[in-house]
C-alpha positions in Angstrom: 0.0 0.1 0.0 1.5 3.5 -1.2 0.9 6.4 1.0 0.0 9.4 -0.9 0.4 13.1 0.3 -1.8 15.2 -1.5 -2.3 19.5 -1.1 -4.3 21.9 -3.1 -3.4 25.5 -3.4 -5.2 27.3 -0.7 -8.4 29.6 -1.8 -7.7 33.2 -0.3 -10.5 33.8 2.7 -11.7 37.0 0.9 -14.8 35.4 -0.5 -16.3 32.7 -2.4 -14.2 31.0 -5.6 -15.2 31.0 -9.2 -15.6 27.3 -10.9 -11.9 28.1 -12.5 -10.7 28.3 -9.0 -11.9 25.1 -8.2 -10.9 23.4 -11.4 -7.3 24.8 -11.1 -6.8 23.2 -7.6 -8.9 21.5 -5.3 -11.6 19.3 -7.9 -8.4 17.8 -9.7 -6.6 17.4 -6.3 -9.8 15.7 -4.8 -10.3 13.4 -8.2 -6.4 11.8 -7.2 -7.2 11.5 -3.8 -10.6 9.6 -4.4 -8.8 7.9 -7.4 -5.9 6.5 -4.8 -8.0 5.7 -1.9 -10.1 3.4 -4.3 -7.0 1.8 -5.2 -6.4 0.9 -1.6 -3.5 3.5 -1.0 -3.2 5.3 2.3 -3.9 9.3 1.7 -3.4 12.3 3.3 -4.9 15.3 1.2 -4.6 18.6 3.1 -5.9 22.0 2.1 -6.7 25.6 4.1 -7.8 28.7 3.7 -5.4 31.4 3.4 -6.2 34.3 5.9 -3.5 36.8 5.8 -2.6 39.7 3.6 -4.4 42.9 2.5 -7.1 40.8 0.7 -8.5 39.6 3.8 -7.8 43.2 5.8 -10.0 44.8 3.0 -12.5 42.1 2.9 -13.3 42.4 6.4 -13.5 45.7 6.3 -15.8 45.9 3.6 -18.2 43.6 5.0 -18.0 45.9 8.6 -16.4 42.9 10.5 -13.1 42.7 12.5 -11.0 40.5 10.4 -10.3 37.5 12.7 -14.2 37.0 12.7 -14.6 37.8 9.3 -11.9 35.0 8.4 -13.6 32.5 10.8 -17.1 33.0 9.1 -15.7 33.1 5.7 -13.6 29.3 6.6 -17.2 27.9 7.5 -18.4 29.5 4.2 -15.8 27.8 2.3 -15.5 24.4 4.4 -19.5 24.0 3.7 -19.2 24.5 -0.1 -16.3 22.6 -0.6 -18.4 19.8 1.4 -21.0 20.5 -1.5 -18.9 20.0 -4.0 -17.5 16.3 -2.3 -13.9 17.7 -1.9 -13.0 15.0 0.3 -10.3 16.8 2.4 -8.7 14.8 5.4 -8.6 18.1 6.9 -9.4 21.4 5.8 -7.3 23.9 8.1 -6.8 27.6 8.3 -3.1 29.5 7.8 -4.5 31.7 10.8 -4.0 28.4 13.1 -1.6 28.6 15.9 0.3 25.4 14.3 0.9 27.9 11.4 2.0 30.8 13.2 4.7 28.4 15.2 6.1 26.7 12.2 6.1 30.1 10.3 8.3 32.0 12.8 9.8 28.5 13.4 11.2 28.1 9.8 12.5 31.7 9.8 14.4 31.2 12.8 16.7 28.5 11.3 16.5 30.5 8.0 18.2 33.5 9.8 20.5 30.8 11.7 21.6 29.4 8.0 22.4 33.0 7.0 19.6 33.2 4.6 17.6 35.9 5.6 18.8 39.4 5.5 17.6 42.8 6.5 16.9 45.3 4.0 16.2 49.1 4.2 14.5 49.9 0.9 12.0 52.3 -0.6 8.5 51.0 -0.8 5.1 52.1 -2.8 2.8 54.3 0.1 -0.3 55.8 -1.1 -1.3 59.1 0.4 -4.8 58.7 -0.1 -5.0 55.1 1.9 -2.5 56.4 4.5 -0.5 53.1 4.1 2.0 51.2 2.4 0.6 49.0 -0.5 1.4 45.3 -0.5 2.7 44.5 -4.1 -0.7 42.6 -5.1 -2.6 46.0 -4.2 -0.8 48.0 -7.1 -1.6 47.1 -10.7 0.0 48.8 -13.4 1.0 47.9 -17.0 3.4 45.3 -17.3 6.4 46.4 -18.6 7.3 43.1 -20.2 4.4 42.0 -21.8 2.3 45.3 -21.7 -0.3 43.5 -20.2 -2.6 46.5 -18.4 -3.8 44.7 -14.6 0.1 43.5 -14.1 0.5 43.2 -10.2 3.0 44.5 -8.5 4.5 41.2 -7.3 4.1 39.7 -10.6 2.1 39.8 -14.4 -0.4 37.4 -14.4 0.0 37.3 -18.0 3.2 36.6 -18.5 4.2 35.4 -14.9 7.1 37.5 -14.7 8.3 38.6 -11.4 7.9 42.2 -10.7 8.5 45.1 -8.2 5.9 47.9 -7.9 8.4 50.5 -9.0 8.5 48.2 -12.6 4.9 49.2 -13.4 4.2 51.7 -15.9 1.4 53.9 -14.7 0.5 52.2 -11.3 -2.4 53.0 -9.1 -3.5 51.9 -5.9 -6.0 49.4 -6.5 -7.7 50.0 -2.7 -8.6 53.5 -3.9 -7.7 54.0 -7.4 -5.6 56.7 -6.1 -2.3 57.1 -8.3 -0.6 59.7 -5.6 2.0 57.1 -4.7 5.4 57.6 -3.6 8.2 55.8 -2.4 9.1 55.2 1.5 11.6 54.3 3.6 10.9 50.9 5.5 13.0 48.1 6.9 11.9 44.4 5.9 13.8 40.9 5.9 14.1 39.1 2.5 14.8 35.2 2.0 18.2 34.9 0.0 17.0 32.9 -2.6 19.5 34.1 -5.0 21.9 32.0 -2.5 19.7 28.7 -3.3 19.9 29.3 -7.3 22.1 26.2 -8.0 20.5 23.8 -5.4 16.9 24.9 -6.4 17.9 24.3 -10.4 19.5 20.8 -9.6 16.2 19.9 -7.9 13.9 21.0 -10.0 16.1 19.4 -13.3 15.7 16.2 -11.5 12.0 16.0 -11.6 11.7 15.2 -15.1 8.3 13.7 -15.4 7.1 17.2 -14.0 4.4 18.7 -16.6 5.9 21.0 -19.2 3.6 23.8 -17.6 5.5 23.3 -14.3 8.8 23.5 -15.6 8.6 25.9 -18.2 7.7 28.5 -15.5 10.2 27.7 -13.0 12.6 27.8 -15.1 12.0 31.4 -16.3 11.9 32.2 -13.0 15.4 31.0 -12.8 16.7 32.4 -15.1 15.0 35.3 -16.7 16.7 38.8 -16.8 18.9 38.7 -13.9 17.8 35.8 -12.7 16.5 34.6 -9.4 16.1 37.2 -7.2 16.1 37.9 -3.2 12.4 37.9 -2.2 11.0 40.1 1.0 9.0 38.1 3.5 7.5 40.6 5.7 4.9 43.4 5.3 3.9 47.0 7.2 0.4 44.9 8.1 -1.7 44.6 11.1 -3.4 41.3 10.2 -0.8 38.1 9.7 1.5 36.5 11.7 3.8 38.5 13.8 7.6 38.9 12.6 9.6 36.6 15.1 12.6 34.5 15.0 11.4 31.2 16.5 10.1 31.9 20.0 12.3 35.3 20.6 11.3 38.8 19.0 13.2 40.1 16.1 14.8 43.9 17.0 13.8 46.0 14.4 10.7 44.1 13.3 8.2 45.4 15.6 4.3 45.6 14.2 5.1 44.0 11.3 4.1 40.3 10.0 5.0 37.6 7.7 4.2 37.8 3.9 1.8 36.1 3.2 3.3 34.0 0.2 5.8 33.2 2.9 3.4 31.5 5.6 0.7 30.3 3.2 2.7 27.2 1.8 3.7 26.2 5.3 0.2 25.9 6.4 0.2 22.9 4.5 2.3 21.7 7.3 0.8 23.1 9.4 -2.6 21.7 8.2 -1.4 18.2 9.3 -0.5 19.4 13.0 -4.2 20.8 12.9 -5.8 17.6 11.9 -3.8 15.4 14.0 -5.0 18.0 17.4 -8.8 17.6 16.1 -8.5 13.9 15.9 -6.9 13.5 19.0 -3.8 12.1 17.3 0.1 12.7 18.5 2.5 15.1 16.7 4.3 11.3 15.0 1.1 10.8 13.5 1.4 13.8 10.9 5.2 13.8 11.4 5.0 10.5 9.6 3.7 12.6 6.6 6.0 15.7 6.7 9.7 14.8 8.1 12.0 12.2 6.1 13.3 11.2 9.7 9.7 10.0 11.2 8.5 8.0 8.5 7.6 10.8 5.4 10.8 9.0 3.6 8.0 6.8 1.4 5.6 9.3 1.0 4.7 10.7 -2.5 3.8 14.3 -2.4 1.7 16.1 -5.1 0.8 19.4 -4.9 -2.5 20.4 -7.2 -2.2 24.4 -8.7 -2.8 26.9 -11.0 0.0 28.3 -13.2 0.1 31.9 -11.4 0.9 29.7 -8.1 3.7 27.5 -10.1 6.9 29.7 -9.2 6.1 30.1 -5.4 5.3 26.6 -5.3 8.9 25.4 -7.3 11.1 28.2 -6.0 10.4 30.2 -2.7 8.3 27.4 -0.6 11.2 24.9 -2.0 14.0 27.6 -1.2 12.3 27.5 2.7 12.3 23.9 2.8 16.1 23.1 2.0 17.2 26.6 3.5 16.0 25.5 6.9 18.4 22.3 7.3 15.7 20.1 8.1 14.4 17.2 7.2 10.8 18.3 6.1 9.2 16.5 3.2 9.7 18.1 -0.4 7.2 17.9 -3.3 7.8 15.2 -5.8 4.9 16.0 -8.0 3.3 19.6 -9.0 0.4 19.3 -11.3 -0.3 22.8 -12.8 -2.9 24.3 -14.9 -3.7 26.8 -17.3 -6.5 29.2 -16.8 -10.4 28.5 -17.5 -11.9 31.3 -19.2 -15.7 31.8 -19.0 -17.6 32.4 -22.0 -15.6 34.9 -24.1 -13.8 36.2 -21.3 -12.6 35.1 -17.8 -13.7 34.3 -14.6 -12.7 36.8 -11.8 -13.6 36.9 -8.4 -12.6 40.9 -8.2 -14.7 41.6 -11.3 -17.5 39.2 -10.3 -17.6 37.5 -13.5 -18.5 33.8 -14.1 -20.1 31.3 -12.0 -19.0 30.9 -8.4 -18.9 28.0 -6.5 -22.1 28.8 -4.5 -24.2 29.8 -7.4 -23.3 26.6 -9.3 -24.5 24.5 -6.5 -27.9 26.4 -6.4 -28.5 25.5 -10.2 -27.8 21.9 -10.1 -26.0 19.4 -8.3 -22.1 18.8 -7.8 -21.8 15.9 -9.9 -22.6 17.8 -13.3 -20.2 20.4 -12.2 -17.5 17.9 -11.5 -18.0 15.8 -14.4 -17.7 19.2 -17.0 -14.6 20.5 -15.1 -12.6 17.7 -14.8 -13.3 16.6 -18.4 -12.7 19.6 -19.7 -9.3 20.7 -17.4 -7.4 22.9 -19.0 -4.2 21.5 -18.6 -2.5 22.0 -21.8 -3.7 25.2 -23.0 -6.6 27.5 -21.4 -9.8 26.3 -21.6 -13.1 28.1 -21.9 -16.7 27.5 -20.4 -19.7 28.1 -22.5 -23.2 27.2 -21.6 -23.4 25.5 -24.8 -20.8 22.9 -24.2 -21.7 22.2 -20.8 -25.3 21.8 -21.6 -24.1 19.1 -24.5 -22.0 17.3 -22.2 -24.3 17.1 -19.7 -26.9 15.9 -21.7 -24.7 13.4 -24.0 -22.1 12.0 -21.5 -24.6 11.6 -18.1 -28.0 11.5 -18.9 -27.8 9.6 -22.9 -24.2 7.4 -22.0 -24.6 6.9 -18.2 -27.8 7.5 -17.0 -29.9 5.9 -20.1 -27.7 3.0 -19.4 -28.6 2.2 -15.8 -32.6 3.3 -16.4 -33.0 1.0 -19.3 -30.9 -1.9 -18.0 -32.8 -1.8 -14.4 -36.5 -0.8 -15.8 -35.9 -3.7 -18.0 -34.9 -6.9 -15.4 -37.7 -5.4 -13.4 -40.4 -5.7 -16.0 -39.0 -9.3 -17.3 -37.2 -10.7 -14.2 -38.2 -9.0 -11.2 -35.7 -6.7 -9.3 -33.3 -9.7 -8.5 -30.2 -10.5 -10.9 -31.7 -13.5 -13.5 -30.1 -16.7 -13.2 -29.7 -19.0 -16.5 -27.9 -18.4 -19.6 -24.1 -18.6 -20.6 -22.1 -16.0 -21.5 -21.0 -16.0 -25.1 -18.9 -14.5 -27.9 -20.3 -10.8 -27.3 -19.5 -10.8 -23.9 -16.1 -12.4 -24.0 -15.3 -9.7 -26.7 -16.6 -6.8 -24.0 -14.9 -8.2 -21.2 -11.6 -7.8 -23.2 -12.1 -4.3 -24.7 -13.2 -3.5 -21.4 -9.9 -4.7 -19.8 -7.7 -2.6 -22.4 -9.7 0.2 -21.6 -9.4 -0.3 -18.0 -6.0 -0.2 -18.1 -5.9 2.9 -20.2 -7.9 4.4 -17.6 -5.8 3.7 -14.8 -2.8 4.8 -16.5 -3.9 8.0 -17.4 -5.5 8.6 -13.8 -2.0 7.6 -12.3 -0.3 10.1 -14.7 -2.8 12.3 -13.5 -4.1 13.4 -17.1 -7.4 14.7 -16.3 -8.8 15.1 -19.7 -7.6 11.7 -20.9 -8.9 9.9 -17.8 -12.4 11.5 -18.2 -12.1 10.5 -22.0 -11.8 6.8 -21.4 -14.3 6.3 -18.7 -16.8 7.8 -21.3 -15.7 5.3 -23.7 -16.3 3.0 -20.9 -19.6 3.8 -20.7 -20.3 3.9 -24.4 -18.6 -0.1 -24.6 -21.4 -0.8 -22.2 -23.8 0.9 -24.1 -22.9 -0.1 -27.8 -23.2 -3.7 -26.1 -26.5 -3.4 -24.7 -27.5 -2.2 -28.2 -26.4 -5.0 -30.1 -26.9 -7.7 -27.6 -30.3 -6.3 -27.4 -32.1 -8.4 -24.3 -35.9 -6.8 -25.6 -35.6 -8.8 -28.9 -34.0 -12.0 -27.6 -36.0 -12.6 -24.6 -38.9 -13.2 -27.3 -37.2 -16.3 -28.3 -34.6 -17.2 -26.0 -35.3 -16.0 -22.2 -32.0 -17.4 -21.0 -30.2 -15.5 -23.2 -31.7 -12.5 -22.3 -30.9 -13.0 -18.6 -27.1 -13.4 -19.8 -27.4 -10.3 -21.0 -29.0 -8.5 -18.5 -26.6 -10.2 -15.9 -23.6 -9.2 -17.5 -25.4 -5.3 -17.3 -26.6 -5.3 -13.8 -23.1 -5.5 -13.4 -21.5 -3.7 -15.4 -23.7 -0.7 -13.5 -21.6 -1.8 -10.3 -18.4 -1.6 -12.3 -19.1 1.8 -13.8 -20.0 3.0 -10.1 -17.0 2.0 -8.9 -15.1 3.5 -11.8 -16.8 6.4 -11.3 -16.5 7.7 -8.0 -13.7 9.8 -8.3 -15.6 12.1 -11.1 -19.4 11.8 -9.9 -19.5 10.4 -6.4 -22.9 11.1 -5.5 -23.9 9.5 -8.7 -21.5 6.2 -8.0 -23.0 6.3 -4.6 -26.6 6.3 -6.1 -25.7 3.5 -8.4 -24.1 1.4 -5.9 -27.2 1.7 -3.6 -29.5 0.7 -6.6 -27.3 -2.2 -6.9 -28.0 -3.3 -3.3 -24.0 -3.6 -2.5 -21.8 -1.5 -0.4 -19.0 -3.3 -2.0 -16.5 -0.7 -4.1 -13.3 -2.5 -4.4 -11.3 -1.5 -7.4 -11.3 -4.6 -10.1 -8.7 -7.0 -10.2 -10.1 -7.8 -13.7 -12.7 -7.1 -15.6 -13.9 -10.4 -15.7 -13.9 -11.1 -12.1 -15.9 -7.3 -11.5 -18.7 -8.6 -13.8 -19.1 -11.8 -12.1 -19.5 -9.8 -8.3 -23.5 -9.2 -8.6 -24.9 -13.0 -8.6 -28.1 -14.6 -9.7 -30.8 -13.9 -7.0 -29.1 -10.6 -5.7 -31.8 -7.9 -5.5 -31.4 -4.6 -6.8 -33.5 -1.4 -6.9 -34.2 0.7 -10.2 -32.7 4.2 -9.1 -34.3 7.5 -9.9 -32.9 9.1 -12.6 -29.4 10.2 -12.1 -29.0 13.0 -14.1 -31.8 15.0 -15.7 -31.2 16.9 -19.0 -30.6 20.9 -19.3 -33.2 21.9 -21.4 -32.2 25.1 -23.7 -34.4 27.3 -21.6 -32.2 26.4 -18.3 -29.6 27.3 -20.4 -30.7 30.6 -21.9 -31.8 31.9 -18.2 -28.6 31.0 -17.2 -26.7 32.7 -19.5 -28.1 35.6 -19.1 -28.0 35.6 -15.1 -24.3 35.3 -15.6 -23.7 37.2 -18.3 -22.2 40.2 -15.8 -21.6 40.2 -12.3 -22.4 38.3 -9.3 -26.1 38.7 -7.6 
C-alpha cells in the first residue's frame, strides 16, 4: 500500500471562489485523492483557507467586521461549499492557526541561523489616499514586459514575470484607485533565494516527469533577466503572523507580519498538525507525513495548483524547506493548470464575472459540475466554459450515455425478471469480446489516472460507458427475450454488473451518482476491480436491486438560456 500526500493550493479567504479556481486546484486534487483511496492506498489530502494579508483586511473592512471574525466566518462558508462539491479533504485548515504561527516563526528562525535571511532598508510604495504602505498585490499597472494593463506589483498574471511595484508603468492603488503614490523608507526581511539558485535548479532538473507547464514556469523565474532574486518575506500590516525568530522577538521588526506568500505554503505542513490535534492524534501521526526522519521518506507528495502559483511552489517554498536544513518532505510532483475562461472572457473573483461555487450548487448538483470541469480541465492550454458546451456534455455524457444505460437495464430487468439478478444463460462471444475491450480500456484509464492526465482519464471513462451502451444495443435483450429468455437473462446479468463496475470507476469523478448506483445494486462493496472479468461477476443470480431515480436530468434550452443571461455580467 502506497502512501500519498496531496495538497491543493489554498484559496484566499476573501470571498467565494469561482469555477476556474475550483478546477485549477481543489477539484483535480480531490479526483486524485479519491482514485488513490479507491486503489487501496493510504492518502492524506490537505487544504486550508489562506487568511492573511491585505485581501483579508480589505474584505473584512468591506463587510464591516473585525478581520479575525470575518476569517472565521468565511472559513466556515468555504468549508461548507467544499463539502457541497464533495471535496474529500482529510482536513480543511486555516493559515491563521496557532500551528501555522509556530511553524512559520520556526522556519524564519532556522533560515536566519543558516544565513539565508537579510534585513533590507528599502523604499516601498506608499499611498497617501489610503494612508498606508501598499502590498505588492494592491498596486496595479501596465507590465513593462508584455504590456498587460492589469499587472500586479509582485507578478504579471499574463506573462508570469516577477515584478516590483516600481517596475510598473502608470501604477495605481487597487484599494482607492489613487495614483498619488510615493516611495517611503521601511525595513524588511528578505529570503536569500539567490544563494540557493544552483540547489533549486538541480532539484527542478531532477523532476524529469513534471508537466512542461510546471517546469517551464520555474525555469523562466530562475533564468529570466537577472535570474532568481531575493524575496521580501515581511510586510507592514496589522493582520498576519507576527515577525519572530522562533520564540524570540526580532529587533527592528516590531509591528510587522510575515508576507502571506511566506506563511501560506507552510500552512500545508501546519494543516497536518491541525488534523492531528482535531482527531486526538500525536505529533508522530502528522510528522510521518511531513518529516523524512519520522517516516515520510516513503511518502509521495503531490501538489495541485493553477499556473500563477507555480513560481512560489517551485522556488520560494522549496527554498524555505531546503534552506531550513531540516528533514522536511519536499514535493515530488506538481500538477499545474492553465486558466479556465468564461464564455468569451475571464472568470474573475474581484470583478464578479462568471459562475461562483455557491451559485453553481444552487443551480445543479455537484456531479454535473464535477464532470464538466474535469473532462474539460485546462491542462495543455487554457480552456473555456460555455453554456452550450456544458449543456451538451451533461446531456450526452451523463444523461444519454451513463444515466440512460442504468435506466434501461434496471427497468427492463424489473419488467421481465423482477428486481433480482436473473439466473440462466451462459455468456457468449459478445460478452467475452466486451470483457476484453473493457480490460484494455480499464488499463488505459488507470494509466491516465496514475499520470494525472485528467482529460484523458475522463475521455477513457466515457469510452467505458459507451462500450456498455454499444454492447446493450447490439445484444438487444428485449429482442432476445422473445425467442430465448435465458439469453436475455445472461445479457441483463452482465449489464447489471456493468452498473456496479461503472459506479466504482466513476466514483472519483461523480461520487454522488456512484453512491446511488451502488445503492441501487444493493451493494456497499466498491473494491477496485482486479480484472474486468471478475468485476462483472460480483452480483450473482438472485441478488436483489432497485431501480434508481433518474441519475441525471437533461438541461433544457430554456434553462441554459436563463443561466447564460443571469451570469453574463456580475455576481448577484
